[in-house]
Each structure stands twice: as C-alpha cells, then as structure tokens.
C-alpha positions in Angstrom: -19.5 -23.7 -9.7 -18.9 -20.1 -10.6 -16.4 -19.3 -13.3 -13.3 -17.4 -12.2 -13.2 -13.7 -12.2 -11.4 -12.6 -15.3 -8.8 -9.9 -14.6 -7.1 -7.3 -16.8 -3.9 -6.0 -15.3 -2.8 -2.5 -16.5 0.9 -2.1 -16.2 3.7 -4.6 -15.8 6.4 -2.7 -14.0 7.4 -3.3 -10.4 3.8 -3.1 -9.1 2.3 -5.2 -11.8 4.9 -7.9 -12.3 6.2 -8.3 -8.7 3.0 -7.7 -6.6 -0.3 -7.9 -8.5 0.3 -10.6 -11.1 1.7 -13.3 -8.8 -1.0 -12.6 -6.2 -3.8 -12.7 -8.7 -2.4 -16.0 -10.1 -2.2 -17.5 -6.6 -5.7 -16.7 -5.4 -8.5 -19.2 -6.2 -11.4 -17.6 -8.0 -9.2 -15.2 -10.1 -7.9 -15.6 -13.6 -5.3 -13.3 -15.0 -6.8 -12.9 -18.5 -5.0 -9.9 -19.9 -1.9 -7.8 -19.3 -1.4 -4.4 -20.8 2.1 -3.2 -21.5 3.9 -1.8 -24.6 7.4 -2.2 -23.3 9.1 -5.1 -25.3 11.1 -6.3 -22.3 8.0 -6.3 -20.0 5.9 -8.0 -22.7 8.5 -10.8 -22.9 8.6 -11.1 -19.1 4.7 -11.2 -19.0 4.6 -13.8 -21.7 7.1 -15.9 -19.8 5.5 -15.5 -16.4 1.8 -15.8 -17.5 1.7 -17.6 -20.9 -2.1 -17.9 -20.7 -2.8 -14.2 -20.4 -3.5 -12.1 -23.5 -1.0 -9.3 -24.0 -2.5 -6.0 -25.0 -0.9 -2.7 -26.1 -3.3 -0.3 -24.5 -6.1 0.1 -22.0 -8.4 1.0 -24.9 -8.2 -2.7 -25.9 -9.4 -3.6 -22.4 -12.5 -1.4 -22.7 -13.4 -3.1 -26.0 -13.2 -6.5 -24.3 -15.2 -5.4 -21.2 -17.9 -7.9 -21.7 -15.3 -10.7 -21.4 -13.8 -9.3 -18.2 -15.0 -8.5 -14.7 -12.1 -6.8 -12.9 -9.4 -4.2 -13.8 -6.3 -3.7 -11.8 -4.6 -0.4 -12.3 -0.8 -0.8 -11.6 0.5 2.1 -13.7 2.3 5.3 -12.7 0.4 7.3 -10.1 -0.4 10.2 -12.5 -2.6 7.8 -14.6 -4.5 6.1 -11.7 -7.6 8.4 -11.8 -8.1 8.5 -15.6 -7.7 4.7 -15.9 -10.0 4.0 -13.0 -12.6 6.4 -14.4 -12.5 4.5 -17.7 -12.8 1.1 -16.1 -15.8 2.3 -14.0 -17.4 3.7 -17.1 -16.9 0.3 -18.8 -18.8 -1.3 -15.9 -15.8 -3.1 -14.5 -14.8 -3.5 -10.9 -11.5 -1.8 -10.1 -8.5 -2.3 -7.9 -6.2 0.7 -7.9 -2.7 0.5 -6.6 -1.9 3.1 -4.0 -2.2 6.0 -4.0 -5.8 6.0 -5.2 -5.4 9.6 -6.4 -3.2 12.7 -5.9 -6.0 14.5 -4.1 -8.9 13.6 -1.8 -11.3 15.4 -4.2 -10.3 13.1 -7.1 -10.7 10.1 -4.8 -14.2 11.2 -3.8 -15.1 11.7 -7.5 -13.9 8.1 -8.3 -15.9 6.7 -5.4 -19.1 8.6 -6.5 -18.6 7.3 -10.0 -18.2 3.7 -8.8 -21.3 3.9 -6.6 -23.3 5.4 -9.4 -22.2 2.7 -11.8 -22.7 0.0 -9.2 -19.2 -1.4 -9.4 -16.6 -2.2 -6.7 -13.7 0.2 -6.1 -10.9 -0.7 -3.7 -7.3 0.2 -3.2 -4.2 -2.1 -2.9 -3.0 -1.1 0.5 -1.1 -4.4 0.8 1.0 -3.2 3.8 -2.1 -3.8 5.9 -1.0 -7.5 5.5 2.6 -7.0 6.5 3.5 -9.5 9.1 4.9 -6.9 11.5 1.9 -4.7 11.1 -0.4 -7.7 11.8 1.7 -8.3 14.9 1.3 -4.7 16.1 -2.5 -5.0 15.6 -2.6 -8.1 17.7 -0.6 -6.5 20.5 -3.1 -3.7 20.6 -6.1 -6.0 21.1 -7.1 -7.5 24.4 -7.1 -10.9 22.9 -3.5 -10.5 21.7 -0.2 -10.8 23.5 -0.8 -7.3 24.9 1.3 -5.9 27.7 1.8 -2.4 26.1 -0.7 -0.7 28.3 -2.0 2.6 26.9 -0.2 3.6 23.8 1.1 7.2 23.8 3.3 7.3 20.7 3.6 5.2 17.6 6.8 5.4 15.5 6.9 3.9 12.0 9.5 4.0 9.3 10.2 3.1 5.7 13.8 4.0 5.3 16.2 3.0 2.4 19.7 3.9 1.2 19.5 5.3 -2.3 21.7 8.4 -2.4 21.8 8.5 -6.2 18.7 9.2 -8.4 17.6 6.1 -10.3 15.6 8.0 -13.0 12.2 6.4 -12.2 9.0 8.3 -12.6 8.6 8.4 -8.8 11.5 10.8 -8.7 10.5 13.0 -11.6 6.7 13.1 -11.5 5.0 16.3 -10.4 4.3 15.9 -6.7 0.8 17.1 -7.5 0.4 14.0 -9.7 1.5 11.6 -6.9 5.2 11.7 -7.2 7.7 11.7 -4.3 8.0 9.7 -1.1 5.0 11.2 0.7 2.6 9.7 -1.8 4.7 6.6 -2.3 5.8 5.2 1.1 3.7 7.8 3.0 0.5 6.3 1.6 1.4 3.1 3.5 2.6 4.8 6.7 -0.4 7.1 7.1 -2.8 4.3 6.2 -1.4 2.0 8.8 -1.4 4.7 11.5 -5.1 5.6 10.8 -6.1 1.9 10.8 -4.4 1.4 14.2 -5.3 4.6 16.0 -8.2 6.2 14.2 -8.7 9.6 12.6 -6.1 12.3 12.8 -7.1 15.8 14.0 -3.8 17.6 13.2 -0.8 17.1 11.0 2.8 18.5 11.0 5.2 17.6 8.2 8.7 18.2 6.8 9.1 17.4 3.1 12.8 17.8 2.1 14.6 17.3 -1.2 18.1 16.2 -0.2 19.5 14.7 -3.4 21.1 17.0 -6.0 18.7 17.5 -9.0 15.9 15.8 -7.2 12.4 17.0 -8.1 10.4 15.4 -5.3 10.6 14.9 -1.6 13.1 12.1 -0.7 13.5 12.6 3.1 10.1 13.2 4.8 8.7 13.3 8.3 5.0 13.4 9.2 3.5 13.7 12.8 -0.1 13.0 13.4 -2.2 13.7 16.5 -5.1 11.2 16.5 -8.5 11.9 18.0 -7.7 9.0 20.4 -4.8 11.0 21.8 -2.1 8.8 20.3 0.7 10.6 18.4 2.1 8.9 15.3 5.6 9.9 14.1 6.2 8.7 10.6 9.5 8.7 8.7 10.2 7.9 5.0 13.6 8.4 3.4 15.9 7.1 0.7 18.9 8.6 2.5 19.1 6.4 5.6 22.5 4.7 5.5 21.5 3.0 8.8 17.7 2.6 9.0 15.9 3.1 12.2 13.3 0.7 13.8 10.5 -0.2 11.5 8.1 0.0 14.4 8.5 1.6 17.9 5.3 1.5 19.9 5.6 3.2 23.3 3.0 2.3 25.9 2.4 3.0 29.6 3.5 -0.5 30.6 6.0 -1.5 27.9 7.3 -0.9 24.4 7.5 -3.0 21.2 10.4 -2.4 18.9 10.9 -4.1 15.6 13.6 -3.8 12.9 13.6 -4.9 9.3 11.0 -5.0 6.6 8.3 -7.5 5.9 9.7 -10.5 4.0 7.0 -10.8 1.3 8.4 -8.2 -1.2 11.8 -9.9 -1.1 10.1 -13.3 -1.6 8.0 -12.1 -4.5 11.0 -10.5 -6.2 12.9 -13.8 -5.9 10.0 -15.6 -7.6 8.5 -17.3 -4.6 4.7 -17.5 -4.4 2.1 -17.6 -1.6 1.4 -21.3 -2.1 4.7 -22.0 -0.3 3.8 -23.4 3.2 6.3 -21.0 4.8 5.0 -18.0 3.0 5.3 -14.7 4.9 7.1 -16.3 7.9 10.0 -14.3 9.3 13.1 -15.9 10.9 13.2 -15.7 14.7 16.3 -13.5 14.7 14.2 -10.7 13.1 11.4 -10.8 15.6 10.6 -7.7 17.6 11.1 -7.2 21.3 8.4 -6.4 23.9 9.1 -5.1 27.4 10.8 -2.5 29.4 14.4 -1.9 30.5 16.3 -5.2 30.4 13.1 -7.3 30.8 12.5 -8.0 27.1 11.0 -10.9 25.3 10.8 -11.7 21.6 7.4 -11.6 20.0 6.9 -14.0 17.0 6.0 -12.0 13.9 2.7 -13.0 12.4 3.0 -14.5 8.9 2.5 -11.8 6.2 -0.4 -12.4 3.9 -0.7 -10.1 0.9 -2.8 -12.7 -0.9 -5.6 -11.9 1.6 -6.3 -8.7 -0.2 -7.2 -10.5 -3.4 -9.1 -13.1 -1.4 -11.2 -10.2 -0.1 -11.7 -9.0 -3.7 -13.2 -12.4 -4.6 -15.4 -12.3 -1.5 -16.7 -8.9 -2.5 -17.5 -9.8 -6.1 -18.8 -13.3 -5.4 -20.4 -13.1 -1.9 -21.2 -9.4 -1.5 -18.7 -8.8 1.3 -17.3 -5.4 1.9 -14.2 -4.5 -0.1 -10.9 -5.6 1.6 -9.9 -1.9 1.8 -12.7 0.7 2.2 -12.0 3.6 -0.2 -13.5 6.0 2.3 -10.6 5.1 4.6 -8.2 5.8 1.7 -9.8 9.2 1.0 -9.3 10.1 4.7 -5.6 9.2 4.3 -5.4 11.4 1.2 -6.8 14.3 3.3 -3.9 13.7 5.7 -1.3 13.7 2.9 -2.8 17.0 1.6 -2.5 18.4 5.1 1.1 17.3 5.2 1.9 19.2 2.0 0.2 22.3 3.4 2.0 21.9 6.7 5.4 21.7 5.1 4.7 24.7 2.9 3.4 26.8 5.7 5.8 25.4 8.4 3.0 24.9 10.9 0.6 22.4 12.3 -2.5 21.9 10.1 -5.9 20.9 11.5 -7.6 18.1 9.6 
C-alpha cells in the first residue's frame, strides 16, 4: 500500500483554514504534514484543528524539508502565488495554487513551463467547478441530463454580496496588477465556469467600478463574453448588492433555468462540518432552481456539491498518472480573458481575445 502524499499548506487564512486544510484532511491518500503561518492566532487555530501537522514560520522551512514532502498548496495572498509556486517547483514538489494562478497570463505560462521542465504537477484550485448548482447546469446542458433548455443563447452568472463598508483585507488594498479586486477574486471563478460550459471566448467587454469611498480596487464589476460557440455570457460580481440577483440564469430556445442562492459548501466548512458527512453538499429543496417557461416551471434538484473531488483528482494525478483535476492551460485562457476585461474597461470598448 502506498504511503499518503505528505502536504505542506502555505497560509492559514480563509483559503487555507476553511477550504484547503479540511478538504486535504478529508481525502484518502493525503496527509496534512505541515502548515506555514506566522500569525499567532492562526497558529493556535491550526494547532487546534490539525494537531498532527508541524507548524512552520516560513516557506523556506518547507523547501529545506522537501525530501519529506510531495505536495505544496499555495493558499496565500494573490501577490505571492507566483513566487511561492516557482520556489515549490524548483524544490521538485507538486503544486496546487489557489485561484488566481497569477496576475497575468504570461506569469501563468512561465509557471507551467517551469513545472513541465521540472516534471512536477501544477494545478489550480478552481473549487467552484464542484459547486452543486454549477454541476446541475452542466448536467442540464448534456443530452444525458434533465435537458429541456434547447439551444442556449445567453448565460448569466453572479456572485453578489452586501459589504458596503471596507473590511481592510488585502483583497481590497492589493494592487490590481498583483491580483487584487473582485475581477481576480470572484471573476476568476465566474470566467472559469463560463469557459468550461461554453468554450473559448472571442471577445470581451467589461466595466470595472470602484463604488466604495477610499476603495483601491474594483468592487462592482460586469464582464460580457462572446464565445466562439455563439453563446453570450454576462457575468456580475459585486459587494454592493443589497438584494442579490439570480446566481444562474440560463436562457435557451426552449426554456430557461433560474437559480438563486450560493452553494452550501462554504457555509458548511465555515461551520466546521466536513465532507465525510452523508448529507455533504446537499441543498434544501426550497433552494432548488426552476426550469421551464412562463408559468410552466418545475424544480430541478441541485446536484450535491463536491469540493473534495478536486483533491481526489490530485491524488489520482500523483498516484495513477491521471490528468490534473484542473488543467492549467484552461486557467491561463481564463487569465487572458481577465486581462482583456481590464483593457476593455480602460478603453471602454470591446476587446478581441
């Protein structure tokens, strides 16, 4: 029997503590061996949550222990993703990078070249590919699924929140060129999902606004994509939505699918629940989306969300030679779209991709 993959987790903020660490601990074949954080409160939380993991002060200590590890997870602020991933690759360690992979497509390509040259896995934590509502939309778009939409003409997708006051986090103060702001935060998910569903984008139009006083990054953003397939994706991300719109609105030639509310997994993880729960990822019936037209509507059961599948895919890659759960080439294509969105907003015109 193969020994578990020993993992070093860099960062124990929201991404590390709420998402990565619980999922790593829950997936068979992985062992959370080390956690890097200097913050005293986070160290205390990490020790309480994962007493068997070694606590380290810096990533340099991870590189010194590289022979005792196999996988590094980068869950630090966006501005450090590239440098830490580069160091992990240089140390010969497989790498999972939290989204966004980088602040530019060029940096993403450089990381991928380095990983290929070193012969190590590089993948990106696009966990929203395993949201229950997104899995439901994918199923509706397949001939084997519930179907009934006909030919999709427009896809609307939103991540909207109500945070009218600045919270002081790095996402609000980081240089947008270093991955700060909503476009690189929530937009990384929205664009990724749209490209997965409908294929490459050929043009981009975007509006990047700063609505909150003293804000340094975009906080109310709209991106429109025209896909090579002919579908148009309209993507909204905002922290100024006192009444959020539909999470998904998929308009087809035969019917539409409309779904409100966010996937339940983040809330469950923050509450301390774990994927070994038999009801993991299941959404209550009253939150299911509706499919149909006019008054002829029927509820569509939301597929169970499954963030843990990402790390199951990592194990399959490292142990069985399977393809990574998220292809970094796809992520780089999404970064090209994000760059085009920045150019579109600056020039106030449509940008060809």
